[in-house]
Backbone as a chain_set.jsonl record, in Angstrom:
{"seq": "MALRRKSLWQNYPKRVDIFVYLVLLMALLIAAQLTPVLSIKKFVFWKSSYSLWSGMIGLFRDRHYGLAVILLVFSILFPFTKLAVLMILWVGRFTDARRQDVLKWLERLGRWSMLDVFVVAMIVVIAKTGGALQARPRLGIYLFAAAVLLSMVLTRYIHRLARRRKTD", "coords": {"N": [[-5.637, -81.206, -31.449], [-7.514, -77.631, -30.34], [-7.124, -74.636, -31.483], [-6.474, -71.958, -29.414], [-8.097, -69.171, -29.181], [-7.809, -65.91, -27.707], [-8.212, -63.078, -26.472], [-5.354, -60.566, -25.991], [-6.524, -58.693, -23.466], [-8.27, -60.301, -22.057], [-6.306, -62.319, -21.545], [-4.675, -60.503, -19.796], [-6.224, -59.125, -17.844], [-6.337, -56.495, -15.752], [-4.468, -54.746, -16.651], [-4.856, -52.283, -17.257], [-3.497, -49.927, -18.583], [-2.171, -50.399, -21.272], [-4.327, -49.91, -22.676], [-5.001, -46.846, -22.101], [-2.377, -45.698, -22.96], [-2.254, -46.144, -25.934], [-4.624, -45.16, -26.377], [-3.707, -42.156, -25.501], [-0.953, -42.008, -26.931], [-2.304, -42.043, -29.604], [-3.084, -39.254, -29.081], [-1.312, -38.202, -28.999], [0.093, -38.482, -31.372], [-1.769, -36.837, -33.16], [-1.931, -34.42, -32.38], [1.366, -33.837, -33.197], [1.295, -34.451, -36.144], [-0.687, -32.214, -36.899], [1.111, -29.74, -35.375], [3.297, -27.397, -36.566], [6.259, -28.472, -37.782], [8.839, -27.691, -39.507], [10.211, -25.026, -40.017], [10.984, -22.578, -41.99], [12.69, -19.638, -43.85], [13.136, -17.47, -45.912], [15.521, -15.132, -47.375], [14.922, -12.18, -46.03], [12.408, -11.367, -46.356], [10.089, -13.696, -46.653], [8.575, -16.22, -45.091], [7.327, -19.319, -43.512], [5.854, -21.958, -41.71], [5.937, -25.515, -41.784], [3.484, -28.074, -41.397], [2.858, -31.818, -40.752], [0.775, -32.6, -42.054], [-0.056, -29.737, -43.576], [2.374, -29.479, -44.927], [1.545, -31.664, -46.718], [-0.765, -31.416, -47.748], [0.264, -29.191, -49.927], [2.063, -30.074, -51.257], [0.275, -32.177, -53.036], [-1.372, -29.989, -53.766], [0.777, -28.933, -55.206], [0.951, -30.588, -57.567], [2.825, -32.328, -57.113], [3.284, -35.535, -56.961], [3.561, -37.966, -56.26], [5.46, -37.652, -53.591], [3.85, -36.463, -51.981], [2.138, -38.401, -51.801], [3.766, -40.669, -50.592], [4.423, -39.205, -48.514], [1.865, -38.852, -46.811], [1.47, -42.187, -46.827], [3.741, -42.448, -44.972], [4.096, -40.727, -42.862], [0.928, -40.541, -42.081], [-0.93, -42.158, -42.479], [-0.322, -44.968, -42.115], [0.981, -44.296, -39.572], [-1.147, -44.102, -37.717], [-2.893, -46.264, -38.324], [-1.204, -48.493, -37.717], [-1.255, -48.085, -34.998], [-4.248, -48.924, -34.625], [-4.42, -51.419, -35.307], [-2.955, -52.455, -33.074], [-4.375, -51.523, -31.051], [-6.355, -53.421, -31.918], [-5.439, -55.802, -31.773], [-5.04, -55.816, -29.403], [-7.547, -56.1, -27.925], [-8.97, -58.519, -29.439], [-9.513, -61.389, -30.717], [-7.464, -64.206, -31.212], [-5.412, -66.026, -32.979], [-2.569, -67.609, -31.461], [-0.006, -67.364, -32.487], [-0.66, -66.349, -35.23], [-1.17, -63.536, -34.23], [1.638, -63.361, -33.704], [2.643, -62.933, -35.891], [1.652, -60.659, -36.92], [2.732, -58.66, -35.148], [5.362, -59.104, -35.561], [5.714, -57.904, -38.232], [4.598, -55.788, -37.902], [6.866, -54.245, -35.791], [8.509, -54.174, -37.657], [7.815, -52.652, -40.361], [7.238, -50.672, -38.362], [9.99, -49.534, -38.132], [10.094, -47.491, -40.466], [9.165, -45.683, -40.439], [10.344, -43.439, -39.04], [11.701, -42.472, -40.911], [10.052, -39.588, -42.336], [11.28, -37.841, -39.729], [13.959, -38.04, -39.929], [14.139, -36.872, -42.997], [13.697, -34.201, -42.288], [15.403, -33.331, -40.754], [17.764, -33.385, -42.209], [16.849, -31.43, -44.051], [16.889, -29.284, -42.622], [19.458, -29.849, -42.313], [21.046, -28.869, -44.651], [19.807, -26.676, -45.389], [21.103, -24.866, -43.521], [23.366, -24.93, -45.122], [23.238, -22.873, -47.101], [23.314, -20.306, -47.616], [21.249, -18.07, -48.256], [18.759, -19.142, -47.446], [16.97, -20.443, -44.265], [16.452, -23.137, -42.73], [14.798, -24.519, -39.601], [13.563, -26.892, -37.144], [10.431, -27.382, -35.919], [8.329, -27.939, -32.819], [6.288, -29.736, -33.713], [7.997, -32.051, -35.482], [9.231, -32.935, -33.019], [7.24, -33.491, -31.739], [6.54, -35.633, -33.221], [8.486, -37.194, -33.558], [8.573, -38.283, -30.672], [5.771, -39.574, -30.642], [6.476, -41.596, -32.841], [8.337, -43.194, -31.909], [7.427, -43.858, -29.107], [5.933, -45.295, -29.97], [6.997, -47.703, -31.432], [7.957, -48.61, -28.818], [5.62, -49.356, -27.122], [4.555, -51.497, -28.714], [6.346, -53.187, -29.149], [6.59, -54.091, -26.505], [3.954, -55.053, -26.081], [4.255, -57.611, -27.944], [5.732, -58.736, -26.447], [4.351, -59.334, -24.32], [1.976, -61.031, -25.737], [3.95, -62.57, -26.853], [4.987, -64.062, -24.034], [2.201, -64.747, -23.125], [2.138, -66.404, -25.144], [3.556, -68.958, -24.536], [2.734, -69.259, -21.779]], "CA": [[-5.667, -80.233, -30.549], [-7.901, -76.364, -31.194], [-6.666, -73.464, -31.889], [-6.88, -71.416, -28.779], [-8.155, -68.074, -29.283], [-8.212, -65.234, -26.011], [-7.685, -62.011, -26.587], [-4.357, -60.67, -25.468], [-6.804, -58.403, -23.105], [-8.522, -61.236, -21.58], [-5.042, -62.972, -20.484], [-4.56, -59.277, -18.937], [-7.484, -57.815, -17.023], [-5.38, -55.937, -15.116], [-3.277, -54.152, -17.607], [-5.838, -51.314, -18.724], [-2.789, -49.583, -18.56], [-2.128, -50.391, -22.463], [-5.878, -48.904, -23.205], [-4.651, -46.033, -21.05], [-1.132, -45.645, -23.76], [-2.861, -45.956, -26.856], [-5.321, -43.273, -26.338], [-2.36, -41.137, -25.045], [-0.04, -42.16, -28.612], [-3.14, -41.088, -30.673], [-3.69, -38.294, -29.236], [0.159, -36.997, -29.426], [-0.109, -38.176, -33.012], [-2.733, -36.3, -33.766], [-0.995, -33.008, -32.231], [1.989, -34.126, -34.26], [0.7, -34.066, -37.036], [-0.973, -30.627, -36.613], [1.558, -28.589, -35.105], [4.212, -27.379, -37.497], [7.992, -29.536, -37.825], [9.688, -27.124, -40.418], [9.357, -23.587, -40.376], [11.092, -21.454, -43.368], [13.007, -18.258, -44.197], [14.003, -17.028, -47.448], [16.282, -14.368, -47.16], [14.123, -11.819, -44.739], [10.867, -11.418, -46.815], [9.29, -14.913, -46.855], [8.772, -17.327, -43.746], [6.506, -20.253, -43.349], [5.393, -23.1, -41.236], [5.039, -26.487, -42.087], [3.202, -29.39, -40.131], [2.585, -32.89, -41.272], [-0.573, -32.031, -42.835], [-0.063, -29.225, -44.664], [3.032, -30.093, -46.13], [1.569, -32.839, -48.031], [-1.913, -31.087, -48.659], [1.139, -28.335, -50.804], [2.493, -31.572, -52.113], [-0.691, -32.187, -53.3], [-1.782, -29.065, -54.686], [2.126, -28.366, -56.446], [1.452, -31.525, -57.984], [4.401, -33.603, -56.71], [1.743, -36.312, -55.983], [4.828, -39.172, -55.396], [6.579, -37.195, -52.843], [2.48, -36.431, -51.522], [1.561, -40.295, -50.911], [5.164, -41.224, -49.485], [4.412, -38.46, -46.418], [0.378, -39.41, -46.795], [1.048, -43.226, -46.555], [4.634, -43.542, -44.369], [3.667, -40.657, -41.694], [-0.357, -39.672, -41.457], [-1.542, -43.405, -42.502], [0.437, -45.788, -41.549], [1.325, -44.393, -38.091], [-2.263, -44.496, -36.725], [-3.497, -47.653, -38.738], [-0.447, -49.265, -36.842], [-2.166, -47.886, -33.26], [-5.307, -49.323, -34.324], [-4.391, -52.462, -35.258], [-1.843, -52.517, -31.279], [-5.681, -51.8, -30.621], [-7.647, -55.089, -32.139], [-4.6, -56.876, -31.157], [-4.977, -56.143, -27.328], [-8.803, -56.886, -27.685], [-9.156, -59.415, -30.366], [-9.397, -63.262, -30.419], [-6.54, -64.423, -32.468], [-4.614, -67.26, -32.403], [-0.811, -66.957, -31.033], [0.593, -67.654, -34.363], [-1.434, -64.671, -36.105], [-0.618, -62.155, -33.923], [2.574, -63.2, -33.388], [3.142, -62.191, -37.087], [1.25, -59.102, -37.155], [3.635, -57.979, -34.345], [6.371, -58.462, -36.53], [5.308, -57.037, -39.631], [4.434, -53.587, -37.282], [7.67, -53.763, -35.443], [9.461, -54.033, -39.063], [7.006, -51.562, -40.702], [7.134, -49.351, -37.667], [11.37, -48.003, -38.271], [10.158, -46.747, -41.441], [7.949, -44.173, -39.795], [11.418, -42.558, -38.554], [12.359, -41.659, -42.142], [10.022, -38.432, -41.889], [12.458, -37.199, -38.59], [14.864, -38.108, -40.773], [14.083, -35.884, -44.074], [13.558, -32.592, -41.9], [17.137, -32.96, -39.861], [18.399, -33.475, -43.247], [16.317, -30.184, -44.995], [17.885, -27.899, -41.669], [21.116, -29.154, -42.858], [21.165, -28.334, -45.613], [20.059, -24.893, -45.766], [22.483, -24.146, -42.325], [24.985, -24.882, -46.074], [22.864, -22.206, -47.372], [22.762, -17.967, -46.782], [19.336, -17.232, -47.969], [17.199, -19.993, -46.782], [17.496, -20.936, -42.511], [15.409, -24.276, -41.635], [14.323, -24.682, -38.274], [12.467, -27.818, -37.081], [9.691, -26.805, -34.937], [7.669, -28.634, -31.889], [6.063, -30.676, -34.108], [8.667, -32.82, -35.612], [10.034, -33.551, -31.952], [6.573, -34.68, -30.603], [6.421, -36.808, -34.112], [9.372, -38.319, -33.242], [8.154, -38.977, -29.51], [5.166, -40.561, -30.859], [6.54, -42.964, -33.139], [9.293, -44.576, -30.62], [6.382, -44.371, -27.979], [4.611, -46.694, -30.983], [7.637, -48.471, -31.476], [8.056, -48.993, -27.44], [4.669, -49.84, -27.192], [4.407, -52.895, -29.805], [7.732, -54.465, -28.646], [6.329, -54.497, -25.3], [2.994, -56.021, -26.381], [4.572, -57.933, -28.659], [6.561, -59.625, -25.316], [3.293, -60.124, -23.695], [2.123, -62.006, -26.506], [5.172, -64.229, -26.242], [4.822, -64.509, -22.577], [1.134, -65.298, -23.215], [2.306, -67.743, -25.486], [4.705, -70.059, -23.563], [1.712, -70.138, -20.207]], "C": [[-6.073, -78.578, -31.178], [-6.739, -75.419, -30.771], [-7.28, -72.479, -30.621], [-6.739, -69.681, -29.277], [-8.915, -66.976, -28.34], [-7.603, -64.374, -26.76], [-6.671, -61.128, -25.592], [-4.886, -59.93, -23.527], [-7.146, -59.067, -21.719], [-7.457, -61.926, -20.597], [-4.403, -61.764, -19.516], [-5.189, -58.7, -18.258], [-7.539, -56.683, -16.685], [-4.771, -54.477, -15.976], [-4.364, -53.156, -18.609], [-4.723, -50.576, -18.677], [-2.391, -49.096, -20.568], [-3.607, -49.36, -23.134], [-5.007, -46.995, -23.23], [-3.233, -44.985, -22.289], [-1.345, -45.407, -24.953], [-3.591, -45.206, -27.141], [-4.27, -42.388, -26.655], [-1.652, -41.082, -26.833], [-0.994, -41.337, -29.647], [-3.276, -40.241, -30.573], [-1.545, -37.113, -29.485], [0.639, -37.155, -30.834], [-0.264, -37.152, -33.478], [-2.375, -34.611, -33.529], [0.302, -32.972, -32.941], [2.105, -33.622, -35.202], [-0.091, -32.931, -37.49], [-0.047, -29.39, -36.9], [3.01, -28.596, -36.383], [5.359, -27.993, -37.302], [8.782, -29.314, -38.621], [9.136, -25.85, -40.209], [10.844, -22.834, -41.601], [11.309, -20.825, -43.558], [13.611, -18.223, -44.934], [14.502, -15.438, -46.675], [15.155, -13.56, -45.857], [12.298, -11.822, -44.868], [10.079, -12.969, -46.399], [9.69, -15.672, -45.77], [7.529, -17.48, -44.069], [6.696, -21.516, -43.281], [5.148, -23.936, -41.914], [4.273, -27.585, -41.579], [2.845, -30.938, -41.292], [1.843, -32.575, -42.919], [-0.71, -31.243, -43.832], [1.277, -29.039, -45.508], [2.822, -31.446, -47.211], [0.212, -32.629, -49.075], [-0.813, -30.149, -49.64], [1.59, -29.246, -51.424], [1.275, -31.374, -53.333], [-0.896, -31.439, -54.243], [-0.785, -28.659, -55.912], [2.234, -29.621, -57.235], [2.621, -32.591, -58.051], [3.428, -34.832, -55.875], [2.86, -38.056, -55.077], [4.988, -38.549, -53.778], [5.032, -37.043, -51.476], [2.519, -37.991, -50.811], [2.66, -40.902, -50.454], [4.657, -40.264, -48.336], [2.67, -38.412, -46.405], [0.643, -41.27, -45.867], [1.822, -43.667, -44.828], [3.907, -42.53, -42.866], [2.256, -39.73, -40.999], [-0.978, -41.217, -41.325], [-1.229, -43.897, -41.461], [0.445, -46.086, -39.644], [-0.311, -44.725, -37.307], [-3.381, -45.927, -37.589], [-2.145, -48.493, -37.604], [-1.47, -48.968, -35.596], [-3.654, -48.227, -33.492], [-5.149, -50.752, -34.157], [-3.859, -53.465, -34.043], [-3.475, -53.008, -30.735], [-6.36, -53.058, -31.029], [-7.023, -55.162, -31.439], [-4.584, -57.614, -30.068], [-6.232, -56.903, -27.812], [-9.67, -58.51, -28.323], [-8.956, -60.339, -29.997], [-8.484, -62.937, -31.113], [-5.767, -65.475, -32.34], [-2.871, -66.976, -32.226], [-0.479, -66.419, -32.342], [0.753, -66.957, -35.231], [-0.884, -63.277, -35.288], [0.564, -62.279, -33.847], [3.507, -62.746, -35.074], [2.767, -60.65, -37.589], [1.647, -58.603, -36.443], [4.462, -57.691, -34.734], [6.574, -57.859, -37.663], [5.457, -55.482, -39.043], [5.72, -53.625, -36.659], [8.688, -53.904, -36.817], [9.026, -52.834, -39.986], [7.541, -50.619, -40.07], [9.06, -47.964, -38.16], [10.37, -47.249, -38.907], [9.5, -45.612, -41.493], [9.47, -42.839, -39.219], [11.922, -42.261, -39.811], [11.903, -40.207, -42.12], [11.049, -37.476, -40.847], [13.574, -37.045, -39.495], [15.291, -36.927, -42.073], [14.137, -34.633, -43.721], [14.737, -32.738, -41.383], [17.691, -32.561, -41.469], [17.993, -31.978, -44.333], [17.021, -29.307, -44.398], [18.874, -28.43, -41.855], [21.397, -28.551, -43.647], [20.952, -26.846, -46.471], [20.699, -24.486, -44.63], [23.216, -23.657, -43.668], [24.589, -23.522, -46.816], [23.104, -20.872, -47.359], [21.928, -17.769, -47.307], [18.734, -17.969, -47.544], [17.725, -20.781, -45.67], [15.985, -21.571, -43.007], [15.591, -24.272, -40.605], [13.509, -25.893, -37.954], [11.901, -27.023, -35.377], [9.408, -28.465, -33.825], [7.339, -30.334, -32.779], [6.523, -31.589, -35.016], [9.262, -34.082, -34.09], [8.696, -34.311, -31.769], [6.237, -36.202, -31.658], [7.471, -38.044, -33.837], [9.075, -39.629, -32.17], [6.671, -40.138, -29.701], [5.732, -41.827, -31.268], [7.761, -43.594, -32.356], [8.542, -44.439, -29.58], [5.83, -45.963, -28.489], [5.459, -47.576, -30.84], [7.754, -49.026, -29.831], [6.476, -49.598, -27.312], [3.919, -51.413, -28.077], [5.528, -53.252, -29.402], [6.925, -54.981, -27.435], [4.769, -55.397, -25.187], [2.609, -57.47, -27.304], [5.136, -59.031, -27.845], [5.397, -60.173, -24.562], [2.849, -61.023, -24.35], [2.979, -63.171, -26.432], [4.67, -65.446, -24.687], [3.585, -65.412, -22.432], [0.855, -67.099, -23.74], [2.559, -68.933, -24.852], [3.704, -70.012, -21.847], [1.243, -71.288, -20.631]], "O": [[-5.429, -78.102, -32.112], [-5.799, -75.509, -29.982], [-8.47, -72.176, -30.708], [-5.715, -69.089, -29.617], [-10.13, -66.961, -28.143], [-6.693, -64.623, -27.551], [-7.07, -60.943, -24.443], [-4.235, -60.241, -22.53], [-6.682, -58.743, -20.626], [-7.557, -62.09, -19.381], [-3.691, -62.074, -18.561], [-4.798, -57.581, -17.924], [-8.386, -55.855, -17.021], [-4.826, -53.315, -15.574], [-4.633, -53.133, -19.81], [-5.535, -49.739, -19.073], [-2.353, -47.962, -21.045], [-3.644, -48.372, -23.868], [-4.634, -46.289, -24.167], [-3.253, -43.755, -22.342], [-0.726, -44.435, -25.387], [-3.423, -44.475, -28.117], [-3.972, -41.951, -27.767], [-1.902, -40.229, -27.685], [-0.677, -40.349, -30.31], [-3.649, -39.66, -31.593], [-1.037, -36.06, -29.87], [1.347, -36.347, -31.434], [0.564, -36.471, -34.083], [-2.544, -33.747, -34.39], [0.462, -31.856, -33.435], [2.756, -32.602, -35.427], [-0.078, -32.772, -38.71], [-0.066, -28.526, -37.777], [3.526, -29.589, -36.894], [5.468, -28.058, -36.077], [9.605, -30.194, -38.875], [7.94, -25.56, -40.204], [11.861, -23.255, -41.051], [10.254, -20.247, -43.817], [14.691, -18.813, -44.95], [13.977, -14.846, -45.732], [14.675, -14.218, -44.935], [11.38, -12.08, -44.09], [9.32, -12.8, -45.444], [10.869, -15.835, -45.456], [6.737, -16.684, -44.574], [7.297, -22.234, -44.08], [4.295, -23.738, -42.779], [5.195, -28.265, -41.129], [2.636, -30.844, -42.501], [2.143, -32.428, -44.104], [-1.275, -31.589, -44.869], [1.261, -28.517, -46.623], [3.534, -31.976, -48.063], [-0.05, -33.059, -50.198], [-1.184, -30.552, -50.743], [1.38, -29.054, -52.622], [1.354, -30.612, -54.296], [-0.747, -31.784, -55.416], [-1.086, -28.262, -57.037], [3.352, -29.928, -57.648], [3.06, -33.377, -58.891], [3.046, -34.953, -54.711], [2.838, -38.731, -54.048], [4.518, -39.213, -52.854], [5.159, -37.436, -50.316], [2.828, -38.445, -49.71], [2.402, -41.887, -49.763], [4.526, -40.745, -47.21], [2.341, -37.525, -45.618], [0.212, -41.568, -44.752], [1.386, -44.393, -43.935], [3.337, -43.127, -41.952], [2.207, -38.869, -40.121], [-1.475, -41.557, -40.251], [-1.53, -43.632, -40.297], [0.209, -47.013, -38.87], [-0.447, -45.561, -36.414], [-4.497, -46.283, -37.21], [-2.598, -49.09, -36.627], [-2.421, -49.716, -35.371], [-4.41, -47.853, -32.596], [-5.575, -51.347, -33.167], [-4.091, -54.667, -33.911], [-3.845, -54.088, -30.273], [-6.965, -53.661, -30.143], [-7.348, -54.801, -30.308], [-4.391, -58.771, -29.695], [-6.161, -58.1, -28.09], [-10.542, -59.237, -27.846], [-8.27, -60.491, -28.987], [-8.356, -61.836, -31.648], [-5.491, -65.739, -31.17], [-2.188, -66.19, -32.882], [-0.665, -65.374, -32.964], [1.743, -66.761, -35.936], [-0.331, -62.278, -35.748], [1.059, -61.153, -33.907], [4.67, -62.371, -35.224], [3.338, -59.836, -38.314], [1.156, -57.478, -36.527], [4.861, -56.528, -34.682], [7.635, -57.326, -37.985], [6.06, -54.483, -39.435], [6.148, -52.537, -37.042], [9.852, -53.576, -36.589], [9.906, -52.054, -40.349], [8.212, -49.752, -40.63], [9.284, -46.767, -38.34], [9.732, -46.423, -38.255], [9.33, -44.788, -42.392], [9.358, -41.618, -39.114], [12.916, -41.549, -39.667], [12.789, -39.37, -41.952], [11.523, -36.428, -41.286], [14.052, -35.942, -39.761], [16.347, -36.3, -42.153], [14.54, -33.806, -44.539], [15.358, -31.761, -41.801], [17.985, -31.399, -41.747], [18.756, -31.581, -45.215], [17.741, -28.535, -45.031], [19.775, -27.625, -41.621], [22.082, -27.545, -43.461], [21.446, -26.247, -47.427], [20.962, -23.294, -44.796], [23.658, -22.511, -43.746], [25.573, -22.905, -47.223], [22.692, -20.599, -46.231], [21.405, -16.826, -46.714], [17.751, -17.452, -47.014], [18.635, -21.599, -45.804], [14.95, -21.043, -43.415], [16.754, -23.984, -40.322], [12.516, -25.918, -38.681], [12.429, -26.509, -34.391], [9.944, -29.569, -33.927], [7.812, -31.46, -32.628], [5.596, -32.167, -35.583], [9.533, -35.282, -34.057], [8.734, -35.536, -31.648], [5.887, -37.321, -31.282], [7.355, -39.269, -33.875], [9.14, -40.855, -32.269], [6.532, -41.202, -29.098], [5.688, -42.868, -30.612], [7.845, -44.819, -32.433], [9.077, -45.108, -28.696], [5.523, -47.036, -27.969], [5.071, -48.507, -30.134], [7.546, -50.239, -29.809], [6.54, -50.798, -27.579], [2.904, -52.064, -27.83], [5.28, -54.455, -29.333], [6.617, -56.171, -27.356], [4.551, -56.246, -24.323], [1.575, -58.125, -27.439], [5.119, -60.174, -28.302], [5.405, -61.344, -24.182], [3.109, -62.128, -23.874], [2.778, -64.331, -26.072], [4.322, -66.599, -24.431], [3.628, -66.503, -21.865], [0.237, -68.109, -23.402], [1.723, -69.822, -24.693], [4.06, -70.718, -20.904], [0.592, -72.007, -19.872]]}, "num_chains": 1, "name": "protein.A"}
């Protein structure tokens, strides 16, 4: 029995919505990474806003390399890589078993992307307990959370289509 190598797109040629979702998710992710996620105000004199990009660059500049690399990998590289892999899985010709393996890994690893949202929430809670420091979540954290959640939903949906394809 020869291994069948057919793309999901070939199996679902009318599902152009998957391409649209992937492109929109990519745009949402870019906006989320460039929009401030956190605003910090210390006393009355100092106020600053941080996006994921500016936060990562600031960590590198301040020589907090470990934190900067974690932010780079989990907040910037992994979400884009995940969307790129989803696109490749959609259009590429893979065996059903290989596609299933990759989708399972994407689902497992995708949960770690929400770590950033949790960290920002913790910073806001900690800052609220102190008197001189105020931290407020900004639009970017909500955009990022939406992008991560929607990419998790899309990954699960593509996985379901792939399983259905396997049983056809």
